[in-house]
Backbone of each chain as ProteinMPNN parsed JSONL, in Angstrom:
{"seq_chain_A": "MTPPSLFLGMAAVLLVLVGAYLYRLAAGPTVFDRLLGLSGFGTKTTLILLLVGAVYERLDMFVDISLAYALLGFIGSLAAARYLEREGASR", "coords_chain_A": {"N_chain_A": [[59.05, 209.218, 86.447], [62.306, 210.056, 85.471], [64.752, 208.574, 83.308], [67.661, 209.08, 84.093], [67.382, 209.553, 86.93], [66.282, 207.11, 87.564], [68.52, 205.418, 87.011], [70.232, 206.443, 88.91], [68.935, 205.708, 91.256], [69.176, 202.853, 90.941], [71.993, 202.567, 91.026], [72.328, 203.343, 93.692], [71.002, 201.251, 95.102], [72.631, 199.183, 94.26], [74.999, 199.863, 95.474], [74.332, 199.392, 98.042], [73.972, 196.596, 97.967], [76.501, 195.798, 97.541], [77.682, 195.675, 99.924], [77.113, 192.966, 100.903], [79.15, 191.487, 99.424], [81.348, 192.837, 100.46], [81.195, 191.966, 103.129], [81.581, 189.283, 102.805], [84.181, 189.373, 101.906], [85.616, 190.375, 103.997], [84.973, 188.552, 106.142], [84.897, 185.975, 105.152], [85.259, 182.466, 105.554], [87.224, 180.922, 104.323], [90.167, 181.369, 102.157], [89.335, 181.441, 99.642], [86.753, 182.224, 99.754], [87.134, 185.0, 100.217], [88.349, 185.641, 97.836], [86.255, 185.291, 96.073], [84.432, 187.263, 96.945], [86.005, 189.504, 96.314], [86.032, 189.313, 93.55], [83.223, 189.523, 92.91], [82.869, 192.079, 93.944], [84.457, 193.699, 92.187], [82.85, 193.285, 89.762], [80.475, 194.528, 90.351], [81.443, 197.146, 90.785], [82.17, 197.854, 88.292], [79.613, 197.922, 87.006], [78.438, 200.006, 88.578], [80.007, 202.171, 87.891], [79.314, 202.523, 85.222], [76.572, 203.231, 85.566], [76.826, 205.568, 87.037], [78.067, 207.094, 85.086], [75.888, 207.268, 83.35], [74.096, 208.844, 84.847], [75.512, 211.284, 85.048], [75.563, 211.903, 82.448], [77.749, 211.472, 80.971], [78.543, 209.173, 79.589], [80.014, 208.236, 77.478], [82.645, 208.561, 78.338], [82.789, 207.33, 80.845], [82.321, 204.662, 80.041], [84.677, 203.699, 79.028], [86.365, 203.738, 81.251], [85.098, 201.789, 82.854], [85.226, 199.598, 81.343], [88.099, 199.078, 81.309], [88.269, 198.655, 84.084], [86.934, 196.301, 84.335], [88.5, 194.534, 82.819], [90.872, 194.609, 84.383], [90.017, 193.617, 86.778], [89.227, 191.032, 86.095], [91.648, 189.86, 85.162], [93.123, 190.127, 87.5], [91.664, 188.377, 89.279], [91.855, 185.974, 88.008], [94.692, 185.643, 88.113], [95.065, 185.452, 90.928], [93.649, 183.141, 91.468], [95.102, 181.214, 89.999], [97.502, 181.414, 91.395], [96.871, 180.555, 93.899], [96.095, 177.964, 93.366], [98.464, 176.801, 92.577], [100.11, 177.076, 94.742], [98.723, 175.918, 96.883], [96.251, 176.314, 99.48], [96.813, 178.537, 101.908], [95.559, 179.251, 105.002]], "CA_chain_A": [[60.45, 209.083, 86.795], [63.14, 210.104, 84.364], [65.792, 207.624, 83.332], [68.762, 209.399, 84.96], [67.126, 209.312, 88.323], [66.17, 205.642, 87.749], [69.82, 204.953, 87.133], [70.759, 206.904, 90.176], [68.391, 204.808, 92.257], [69.738, 201.595, 90.778], [73.234, 202.632, 91.554], [72.277, 203.354, 95.185], [70.662, 199.864, 95.624], [73.821, 198.248, 94.052], [75.981, 200.21, 96.557], [73.873, 198.64, 99.326], [74.254, 195.166, 97.737], [78.01, 195.566, 97.599], [77.965, 195.227, 101.333], [77.276, 191.538, 101.041], [80.41, 191.098, 99.063], [82.381, 193.288, 101.384], [81.175, 191.183, 104.288], [82.344, 188.051, 102.411], [85.572, 189.76, 101.716], [86.167, 190.459, 105.376], [84.676, 187.466, 107.074], [84.723, 184.71, 104.498], [86.086, 181.516, 106.378], [88.491, 180.439, 103.555], [90.768, 182.441, 101.354], [88.51, 181.476, 98.37], [85.57, 183.172, 99.947], [87.595, 186.329, 99.999], [88.516, 185.942, 96.37], [84.878, 185.369, 95.555], [83.992, 188.537, 97.365], [86.742, 190.453, 95.544], [85.603, 189.396, 92.116], [81.973, 190.134, 92.84], [83.03, 193.572, 94.143], [84.889, 194.277, 90.882], [81.795, 193.385, 88.718], [79.542, 195.577, 90.785], [82.031, 198.474, 90.58], [82.035, 198.097, 86.825], [78.258, 198.408, 86.719], [78.156, 201.381, 89.206], [80.687, 203.249, 87.076], [78.407, 202.738, 84.032], [75.342, 203.923, 85.916], [77.204, 206.964, 87.359], [78.256, 207.786, 83.856], [74.52, 207.637, 82.787], [73.572, 209.948, 85.655], [76.215, 212.58, 84.719], [75.499, 212.177, 81.007], [79.104, 211.474, 80.281], [78.655, 207.732, 79.508], [81.034, 208.013, 76.621], [83.85, 208.568, 79.097], [82.85, 206.288, 81.845], [82.329, 203.31, 79.529], [86.041, 203.305, 78.831], [86.879, 203.429, 82.516], [84.473, 200.651, 83.376], [85.862, 198.41, 80.597], [89.41, 198.886, 81.83], [88.261, 198.124, 85.382], [86.481, 194.866, 84.174], [89.651, 193.815, 82.427], [91.901, 194.489, 85.459], [89.449, 192.7, 87.798], [89.364, 189.623, 85.58], [93.051, 189.488, 85.151], [93.491, 189.977, 88.894], [91.109, 187.253, 89.991], [92.459, 184.744, 87.41], [95.978, 185.433, 88.61], [95.111, 185.073, 92.204], [93.178, 181.774, 91.454], [96.175, 180.439, 89.62], [98.577, 181.333, 92.376], [96.387, 179.65, 95.033], [96.056, 176.534, 92.842], [99.886, 176.308, 92.563], [100.706, 177.119, 96.226], [97.818, 175.349, 97.9], [95.564, 177.293, 100.239], [97.073, 178.881, 103.306], [94.299, 179.9, 105.485]], "C_chain_A": [[61.32, 209.087, 85.537], [64.252, 209.121, 84.454], [67.044, 207.943, 84.152], [68.538, 209.115, 86.386], [66.877, 207.818, 88.625], [67.474, 205.019, 87.877], [70.509, 205.289, 88.459], [70.298, 206.048, 91.253], [68.949, 203.405, 92.199], [71.14, 201.516, 91.254], [73.29, 202.582, 93.142], [71.99, 201.894, 95.701], [71.894, 198.95, 95.383], [74.835, 198.49, 95.039], [75.641, 199.447, 97.839], [74.313, 197.198, 99.153], [75.727, 194.839, 97.757], [78.447, 195.139, 98.926], [78.006, 193.812, 101.619], [78.596, 191.004, 100.61], [81.524, 191.599, 99.921], [82.427, 192.418, 102.704], [81.901, 189.838, 104.003], [83.753, 188.217, 102.32], [86.316, 189.799, 103.064], [86.036, 189.312, 106.207], [84.785, 186.128, 106.48], [85.675, 183.649, 105.207], [87.332, 181.108, 105.575], [88.973, 181.541, 102.746], [89.916, 182.496, 100.002], [87.184, 182.281, 98.47], [85.915, 184.612, 99.719], [87.783, 186.673, 98.483], [87.282, 186.084, 95.611], [84.343, 186.763, 95.701], [84.639, 189.692, 96.538], [86.209, 190.53, 94.046], [84.207, 189.889, 91.9], [81.947, 191.651, 93.064], [83.398, 194.299, 92.817], [83.787, 194.353, 89.854], [80.815, 194.392, 89.095], [80.088, 196.947, 90.587], [81.909, 198.794, 89.125], [80.598, 198.654, 86.426], [77.968, 199.712, 87.322], [78.817, 202.482, 88.429], [79.794, 203.526, 85.8], [77.16, 203.538, 84.4], [75.647, 205.37, 86.326], [77.413, 207.748, 86.131], [76.913, 208.204, 83.187], [73.979, 208.795, 83.49], [74.188, 211.336, 85.305], [76.115, 212.872, 83.288], [76.833, 212.264, 80.373], [79.436, 209.952, 80.132], [79.74, 207.412, 78.561], [82.403, 207.93, 77.224], [83.866, 207.466, 80.044], [82.838, 204.908, 81.275], [83.747, 202.745, 79.378], [86.701, 202.863, 80.232], [86.37, 202.083, 83.034], [84.969, 199.347, 82.65], [87.177, 198.128, 81.078], [89.336, 198.296, 83.205], [87.841, 196.617, 85.356], [87.628, 194.032, 83.765], [90.596, 193.561, 83.53], [91.364, 193.5, 86.428], [89.487, 191.348, 87.371], [90.709, 189.136, 85.582], [93.481, 189.202, 86.585], [92.975, 188.714, 89.537], [91.63, 185.954, 89.306], [93.867, 184.437, 87.995], [96.074, 184.888, 90.118], [94.663, 183.588, 92.336], [94.262, 180.762, 90.996], [97.285, 180.256, 90.646], [98.094, 180.388, 93.554], [96.391, 178.169, 94.624], [97.404, 175.904, 92.977], [100.387, 176.166, 93.954], [99.918, 176.284, 97.174], [97.314, 176.453, 98.71], [96.181, 177.344, 101.588], [95.889, 179.601, 103.883], [94.575, 181.325, 105.473]], "O_chain_A": [[61.133, 208.262, 84.643], [64.699, 208.82, 85.561], [67.466, 207.059, 84.897], [69.386, 208.502, 87.035], [67.182, 207.313, 89.706], [67.644, 204.155, 88.737], [71.262, 204.493, 89.019], [71.084, 205.652, 92.113], [69.187, 202.794, 93.24], [71.512, 200.504, 91.847], [74.12, 201.922, 93.767], [72.659, 201.402, 96.609], [72.172, 198.06, 96.186], [75.516, 197.563, 95.478], [76.495, 198.955, 98.576], [74.941, 196.622, 100.041], [76.118, 193.692, 97.975], [79.4, 194.38, 99.101], [78.795, 193.377, 102.458], [79.164, 190.158, 101.3], [82.53, 190.916, 100.115], [83.486, 192.178, 103.284], [82.691, 189.342, 104.807], [84.51, 187.296, 102.625], [87.445, 189.333, 103.216], [86.949, 189.052, 106.991], [84.771, 185.153, 107.23], [86.84, 183.983, 105.422], [88.406, 180.97, 106.16], [88.305, 182.567, 102.621], [89.847, 183.542, 99.356], [86.639, 182.862, 97.531], [85.147, 185.37, 99.127], [87.451, 187.746, 97.978], [87.191, 186.847, 94.649], [83.868, 187.377, 94.746], [83.992, 190.659, 96.136], [85.997, 191.586, 93.45], [83.929, 190.567, 90.911], [81.148, 192.384, 92.482], [82.796, 195.291, 92.406], [83.721, 195.337, 89.116], [80.324, 195.101, 88.217], [79.334, 197.862, 90.256], [81.569, 199.921, 88.766], [80.428, 199.623, 85.687], [77.302, 200.526, 86.682], [78.285, 203.585, 88.308], [79.595, 204.678, 85.414], [76.736, 204.416, 83.649], [74.877, 206.285, 86.03], [77.024, 208.914, 86.055], [76.791, 209.266, 82.576], [73.434, 209.694, 82.85], [73.512, 212.365, 85.272], [76.515, 213.954, 82.86], [77.058, 212.989, 79.404], [80.521, 209.525, 80.528], [80.399, 206.391, 78.757], [83.271, 207.268, 76.655], [84.831, 206.703, 80.093], [83.309, 203.995, 81.953], [84.003, 201.555, 79.558], [87.412, 201.866, 80.355], [87.146, 201.313, 83.6], [85.098, 198.26, 83.213], [87.454, 196.946, 81.283], [90.209, 197.501, 83.554], [88.28, 195.803, 86.168], [87.782, 192.919, 84.269], [91.106, 192.449, 83.662], [92.096, 192.625, 86.89], [89.763, 190.478, 88.197], [90.922, 187.999, 86.001], [94.115, 188.184, 86.866], [93.71, 188.034, 90.253], [91.82, 184.944, 89.984], [94.225, 183.304, 88.314], [96.926, 184.083, 90.494], [95.189, 182.855, 93.174], [94.346, 179.643, 91.501], [97.905, 179.201, 90.78], [98.851, 179.57, 94.078], [96.651, 177.273, 95.427], [97.567, 174.754, 93.385], [101.045, 175.179, 94.281], [100.439, 175.956, 98.24], [97.911, 177.528, 98.657], [96.122, 176.38, 102.352], [95.309, 180.481, 103.249], [93.708, 182.125, 105.826]]}, "seq_chain_B": "MTTLLVLVVGAALFFHTVAALGVLRMPDFYTRLHAVAKAETLGVVLTVTALILWVGPSLLAVKIAFVAVFLLLANPTSTHAISRAALRSGLRPWQREPADGAPHGTLDQ", "coords_chain_B": {"N_chain_B": [[58.483, 203.364, 76.542], [59.876, 204.266, 78.849], [58.631, 202.726, 80.601], [59.364, 200.085, 79.796], [62.105, 200.391, 80.356], [61.976, 200.67, 83.236], [60.989, 198.179, 83.777], [63.131, 196.391, 82.964], [65.204, 197.322, 84.573], [64.159, 196.64, 87.011], [64.055, 193.856, 86.902], [66.864, 193.349, 86.639], [67.733, 194.339, 89.16], [66.416, 192.62, 90.78], [67.813, 190.146, 90.19], [70.38, 190.817, 90.957], [69.922, 191.238, 93.75], [69.275, 188.642, 94.455], [71.744, 187.383, 94.015], [73.349, 188.693, 95.928], [72.136, 187.98, 98.204], [72.491, 185.165, 98.091], [75.276, 185.005, 98.328], [75.563, 185.942, 100.996], [74.029, 184.038, 102.457], [74.274, 181.346, 101.672], [75.388, 177.846, 102.527], [78.05, 177.002, 102.014], [81.373, 177.468, 100.41], [81.241, 176.635, 97.636], [78.52, 176.708, 97.009], [77.936, 179.485, 97.321], [79.566, 180.449, 95.276], [78.225, 179.482, 93.216], [75.85, 180.967, 93.236], [76.857, 183.521, 92.659], [77.966, 183.142, 90.151], [75.887, 182.632, 88.359], [73.446, 184.229, 88.88], [74.507, 186.813, 89.124], [75.77, 187.254, 86.659], [73.576, 187.282, 84.991], [72.254, 189.481, 86.02], [74.147, 191.52, 85.343], [73.971, 191.56, 82.589], [71.28, 192.309, 82.161], [71.301, 194.886, 83.42], [73.069, 196.258, 81.77], [71.632, 196.045, 79.368], [69.529, 197.671, 79.982], [70.835, 200.202, 79.955], [71.658, 200.365, 77.311], [69.178, 200.496, 75.997], [68.434, 202.962, 76.889], [70.375, 204.659, 75.785], [70.218, 204.222, 73.087], [70.428, 203.384, 69.529], [73.849, 203.618, 68.626], [77.31, 204.261, 68.388], [78.237, 204.427, 70.943], [76.461, 202.754, 72.221], [77.237, 200.272, 71.238], [79.816, 200.017, 72.425], [79.048, 199.848, 75.111], [77.658, 197.485, 74.9], [79.755, 195.891, 74.489], [81.05, 195.826, 76.973], [79.147, 194.3, 78.335], [79.408, 191.819, 76.929], [82.016, 191.136, 77.387], [81.964, 190.842, 80.21], [80.147, 188.781, 80.391], [81.728, 186.698, 79.264], [83.942, 186.759, 80.966], [83.141, 186.541, 83.679], [82.046, 183.803, 84.26], [84.394, 182.407, 83.569], [86.42, 183.334, 85.476], [85.044, 182.438, 87.749], [85.012, 179.824, 87.413], [87.812, 179.257, 87.44], [88.502, 179.978, 90.089], [86.899, 178.197, 91.594], [88.071, 175.783, 90.741], [90.588, 175.955, 91.713], [89.911, 175.979, 94.438], [88.857, 173.466, 94.645], [91.074, 171.791, 94.074], [92.87, 172.393, 95.986], [91.821, 171.128, 98.096], [89.323, 171.866, 99.398], [86.35, 170.93, 101.004], [83.336, 170.044, 99.586], [80.052, 171.129, 100.689], [77.988, 168.999, 102.702], [74.912, 167.574, 103.641], [74.812, 165.646, 105.724], [77.9, 165.055, 106.958], [80.131, 162.768, 105.398], [82.236, 161.243, 106.601], [82.355, 162.175, 109.072], [83.943, 164.458, 109.059], [84.116, 167.96, 109.426], [82.385, 170.262, 107.286], [83.418, 172.833, 104.915], [85.957, 173.16, 105.76], [89.58, 172.869, 105.241], [91.258, 170.092, 103.913], [93.923, 168.443, 105.619]], "CA_chain_B": [[59.882, 203.31, 76.669], [60.225, 204.369, 80.217], [58.003, 201.456, 81.249], [60.265, 198.979, 79.542], [63.282, 200.651, 81.128], [61.696, 200.325, 84.569], [60.893, 196.617, 83.922], [64.39, 195.837, 82.787], [65.937, 197.752, 85.754], [63.611, 195.919, 88.142], [64.48, 192.483, 86.738], [68.261, 193.418, 87.023], [67.903, 194.483, 90.605], [65.979, 191.318, 91.477], [68.831, 189.156, 90.081], [71.549, 191.364, 91.849], [69.619, 190.865, 95.221], [69.383, 187.233, 94.697], [73.137, 187.016, 94.089], [73.881, 189.128, 97.194], [71.529, 187.013, 99.324], [73.208, 183.778, 98.014], [76.615, 185.257, 98.837], [75.451, 186.07, 102.397], [73.228, 183.075, 103.233], [74.534, 179.866, 101.344], [76.14, 177.256, 103.535], [79.542, 176.825, 101.894], [81.969, 178.21, 99.391], [80.867, 176.394, 96.325], [77.139, 177.189, 96.773], [78.048, 180.853, 97.212], [80.091, 180.795, 93.999], [77.097, 179.15, 92.254], [74.962, 182.095, 93.239], [77.495, 184.629, 92.02], [78.28, 182.847, 88.755], [74.686, 182.664, 87.493], [72.56, 185.333, 89.133], [75.159, 188.033, 88.895], [75.924, 187.454, 85.257], [72.258, 187.689, 84.396], [72.024, 190.93, 86.42], [75.0, 192.392, 84.575], [73.511, 191.551, 81.199], [70.096, 193.085, 82.235], [71.677, 196.26, 83.702], [73.653, 196.803, 80.493], [70.526, 196.186, 78.431], [68.704, 198.988, 80.301], [71.619, 201.394, 79.643], [71.668, 200.424, 75.831], [67.821, 200.947, 75.751], [68.336, 204.425, 77.177], [71.32, 205.392, 74.854], [69.63, 204.19, 71.646], [71.435, 202.841, 68.534], [74.976, 204.529, 68.291], [78.647, 203.62, 68.652], [78.414, 204.202, 72.375], [75.674, 201.519, 72.702], [78.117, 199.072, 70.905], [80.854, 199.984, 73.446], [78.393, 199.445, 76.347], [77.39, 196.114, 74.773], [81.019, 195.166, 74.622], [81.229, 195.605, 78.398], [78.33, 193.106, 78.73], [79.908, 190.659, 76.32], [83.179, 190.86, 78.103], [81.696, 190.243, 81.54], [79.527, 187.423, 80.096], [82.772, 185.706, 79.153], [84.947, 186.758, 82.038], [82.561, 186.186, 85.037], [82.109, 182.394, 84.48], [85.698, 181.995, 83.515], [87.029, 183.499, 86.732], [84.337, 181.659, 88.753], [85.542, 178.432, 87.178], [89.218, 179.177, 87.96], [88.467, 180.008, 91.488], [86.387, 176.845, 92.07], [88.962, 174.667, 90.525], [91.609, 176.246, 92.688], [89.487, 175.575, 95.668], [88.841, 171.927, 94.715], [92.424, 171.203, 94.036], [93.561, 172.518, 97.376], [91.154, 170.192, 99.115], [88.215, 172.34, 100.092], [85.323, 169.92, 100.871], [81.921, 170.523, 99.396], [79.155, 170.952, 101.874], [76.977, 167.886, 102.594], [73.878, 167.741, 104.683], [75.475, 164.88, 106.806], [79.277, 164.713, 106.501], [80.27, 161.248, 105.146], [83.166, 160.607, 107.477], [82.457, 162.943, 110.281], [84.795, 165.683, 108.95], [83.263, 169.158, 109.302], [82.464, 170.869, 105.994], [83.964, 174.121, 104.893], [87.331, 173.182, 106.113], [90.52, 172.336, 104.338], [91.914, 168.834, 104.259], [95.412, 168.588, 105.861]], "C_chain_B": [[60.359, 203.316, 78.031], [59.744, 203.115, 81.018], [58.91, 200.177, 81.039], [61.531, 199.132, 80.256], [63.228, 200.234, 82.594], [61.568, 198.792, 84.79], [62.198, 195.946, 83.912], [65.221, 196.041, 84.066], [65.485, 196.957, 86.954], [64.038, 194.441, 88.09], [65.966, 192.424, 87.199], [68.429, 193.503, 88.527], [67.448, 193.246, 91.32], [67.157, 190.215, 91.321], [70.056, 189.533, 90.941], [71.175, 190.95, 93.339], [69.736, 189.485, 95.423], [70.843, 186.758, 94.833], [73.698, 187.498, 95.502], [73.311, 188.313, 98.343], [72.177, 185.651, 99.261], [74.602, 183.959, 98.628], [76.57, 185.374, 100.484], [75.046, 184.746, 103.066], [73.65, 181.581, 102.903], [75.513, 179.266, 102.277], [77.634, 177.163, 103.262], [80.042, 177.639, 100.634], [81.416, 177.926, 98.041], [79.427, 176.793, 96.036], [77.047, 178.693, 96.547], [78.546, 181.264, 95.809], [79.04, 180.454, 92.957], [76.119, 180.325, 92.179], [75.518, 183.265, 92.429], [77.568, 184.343, 90.544], [76.989, 183.017, 87.869], [73.86, 183.954, 87.686], [73.256, 186.651, 88.781], [75.368, 188.274, 87.408], [74.709, 187.86, 84.633], [71.953, 189.163, 84.85], [72.839, 191.854, 85.668], [74.438, 192.608, 83.211], [72.244, 192.447, 81.133], [70.323, 194.618, 82.423], [72.135, 197.012, 82.338], [72.601, 196.926, 79.368], [69.712, 197.474, 78.72], [69.509, 200.14, 79.814], [71.583, 201.412, 78.03], [70.267, 200.913, 75.319], [67.788, 202.514, 75.883], [69.136, 205.202, 76.167], [70.719, 205.29, 73.398], [70.8, 203.801, 70.754], [72.567, 203.87, 68.287], [76.274, 203.684, 68.544], [78.813, 203.492, 70.184], [77.647, 203.011, 72.852], [76.546, 200.236, 72.331], [79.166, 198.954, 71.957], [80.192, 199.479, 74.683], [78.121, 197.968, 76.199], [78.685, 195.239, 74.859], [81.401, 194.886, 76.101], [80.455, 194.357, 78.872], [78.923, 191.831, 78.136], [81.153, 190.163, 77.102], [82.914, 190.299, 79.495], [81.099, 188.947, 81.31], [80.486, 186.364, 79.895], [83.625, 185.53, 80.43], [84.394, 186.271, 83.375], [82.541, 184.603, 85.178], [83.519, 181.855, 84.375], [86.419, 182.127, 84.837], [86.407, 182.682, 87.795], [84.899, 180.196, 88.572], [86.948, 178.3, 87.715], [89.258, 179.124, 89.5], [87.942, 178.724, 92.162], [87.29, 175.726, 91.873], [90.124, 174.821, 91.471], [91.238, 175.684, 94.087], [89.463, 174.004, 95.857], [90.225, 171.245, 94.864], [93.23, 171.364, 95.239], [92.787, 171.922, 98.411], [90.148, 170.863, 99.884], [87.007, 171.342, 99.944], [84.044, 170.597, 100.556], [81.075, 170.289, 100.541], [78.201, 169.785, 101.563], [76.103, 168.032, 103.75], [74.328, 166.891, 105.885], [76.831, 164.511, 106.291], [79.557, 163.22, 106.497], [81.128, 160.693, 106.25], [83.396, 161.455, 108.764], [83.258, 164.242, 110.207], [83.846, 166.882, 108.763], [83.488, 169.742, 107.801], [83.057, 172.188, 106.047], [85.344, 174.255, 105.518], [88.296, 172.621, 105.134], [91.046, 171.039, 104.845], [93.344, 169.194, 104.619], [95.629, 167.929, 107.229]], "O_chain_B": [[61.176, 202.474, 78.404], [60.391, 202.599, 81.929], [59.151, 199.374, 81.94], [62.063, 198.139, 80.753], [64.132, 199.609, 83.15], [61.971, 198.234, 85.811], [62.439, 195.038, 84.708], [65.847, 195.113, 84.579], [66.291, 196.623, 87.823], [64.346, 193.849, 89.124], [66.317, 191.585, 88.028], [69.233, 192.761, 89.092], [68.014, 192.859, 92.342], [67.412, 189.466, 92.265], [70.678, 188.673, 91.565], [72.004, 190.396, 94.061], [70.248, 189.066, 96.462], [71.152, 185.873, 95.63], [74.432, 186.756, 96.155], [73.993, 188.022, 99.326], [72.393, 185.033, 100.303], [75.042, 183.099, 99.392], [77.49, 184.919, 101.162], [75.612, 184.36, 104.088], [73.428, 180.683, 103.715], [76.382, 179.961, 102.801], [78.424, 177.237, 104.203], [79.294, 178.339, 99.952], [81.123, 178.872, 97.309], [79.129, 177.187, 94.908], [76.247, 179.166, 95.741], [78.071, 182.235, 95.219], [78.986, 181.096, 91.908], [75.616, 180.621, 91.095], [74.816, 183.907, 91.647], [77.259, 185.223, 89.74], [77.075, 183.51, 86.745], [73.617, 184.678, 86.721], [72.627, 187.526, 88.187], [75.164, 189.392, 86.937], [74.742, 188.741, 83.773], [71.436, 189.956, 84.062], [72.351, 192.932, 85.326], [74.426, 193.734, 82.715], [72.105, 193.245, 80.206], [69.717, 195.472, 81.775], [71.686, 198.082, 81.927], [72.691, 197.819, 78.526], [69.296, 198.211, 77.826], [68.905, 201.059, 79.263], [71.477, 202.512, 77.49], [70.192, 201.647, 74.334], [67.187, 203.223, 75.075], [68.704, 206.261, 75.711], [70.766, 206.254, 72.634], [71.967, 203.871, 71.138], [72.261, 204.942, 67.765], [76.204, 202.502, 68.881], [79.455, 202.556, 70.66], [78.082, 202.312, 73.768], [76.544, 199.257, 73.077], [79.421, 197.83, 72.388], [80.821, 198.638, 75.325], [78.293, 197.214, 77.157], [78.672, 194.068, 75.238], [81.989, 193.853, 76.42], [80.943, 193.519, 79.631], [78.93, 190.813, 78.829], [81.306, 188.982, 77.415], [83.592, 189.36, 79.912], [81.494, 187.997, 81.986], [80.222, 185.22, 80.263], [83.962, 184.436, 80.884], [85.126, 185.639, 84.138], [83.02, 184.127, 86.208], [83.824, 180.884, 85.066], [86.989, 181.144, 85.31], [87.113, 182.234, 88.699], [85.196, 179.5, 89.543], [87.254, 177.316, 88.388], [89.97, 178.315, 90.096], [88.487, 178.253, 93.16], [87.335, 174.798, 92.68], [90.598, 173.812, 91.994], [92.033, 175.057, 94.788], [89.879, 173.385, 96.836], [90.451, 170.314, 95.637], [94.156, 170.599, 95.513], [93.057, 172.178, 99.584], [90.028, 170.505, 101.055], [86.695, 170.959, 98.816], [83.686, 171.603, 101.169], [81.306, 169.363, 101.318], [77.704, 169.59, 100.454], [76.515, 168.576, 104.775], [74.234, 167.386, 107.009], [76.954, 163.761, 105.323], [79.261, 162.508, 107.457], [80.734, 159.676, 106.82], [84.45, 161.43, 109.4], [83.263, 165.032, 111.151], [82.879, 166.794, 108.007], [84.576, 169.695, 107.227], [83.225, 172.708, 107.15], [85.82, 175.363, 105.767], [87.862, 171.919, 104.221], [91.265, 170.869, 106.045], [93.93, 170.107, 104.037], [96.758, 167.882, 107.719]]}, "name": "protein", "num_of_chains": 2, "seq": "MTPPSLFLGMAAVLLVLVGAYLYRLAAGPTVFDRLLGLSGFGTKTTLILLLVGAVYERLDMFVDISLAYALLGFIGSLAAARYLEREGASRMTTLLVLVVGAALFFHTVAALGVLRMPDFYTRLHAVAKAETLGVVLTVTALILWVGPSLLAVKIAFVAVFLLLANPTSTHAISRAALRSGLRPWQREPADGAPHGTLDQ"}
């Protein structure tokens, strides 16, 4: 098994596992569960971008995209957590 | 080399699977967050390690390592912020037998 096909398989498995986070995002009983699903979704997306870059052999380009995505996801989930802490949780 | 790569990828997939199972199956919000904070961070680091092993020593490997270092810092930080927001807005942690009869997983009010 060559490494690019190994990475393609790993990206496929991660895409299946993202389903768990999507379920939590859609069904989570509290708003914090949804926030947790969103932040886990962002982390998985970062990794899948890296793996897709490895498959296409353009990792030098995809690493910048995934870094920007990781930064945006981090800032977004911090801002949402701060907002909920200040406002109190509305279901 | 390829054997090492397969081993690292397998370990990463194991930790990602554990994190996803924890998100699906744990009884309340705090335990789910626990699964994500630890298992997923380790899965991220192992995945990026596999990519670095494949790329070999270069500037690109340093940039990929920077993604891992950033996620290693950012993932626990955002998890901490979310759990503190939940605790301060009165989400009760899960208990096997609720102390005062209040159902777990609900908000005080």
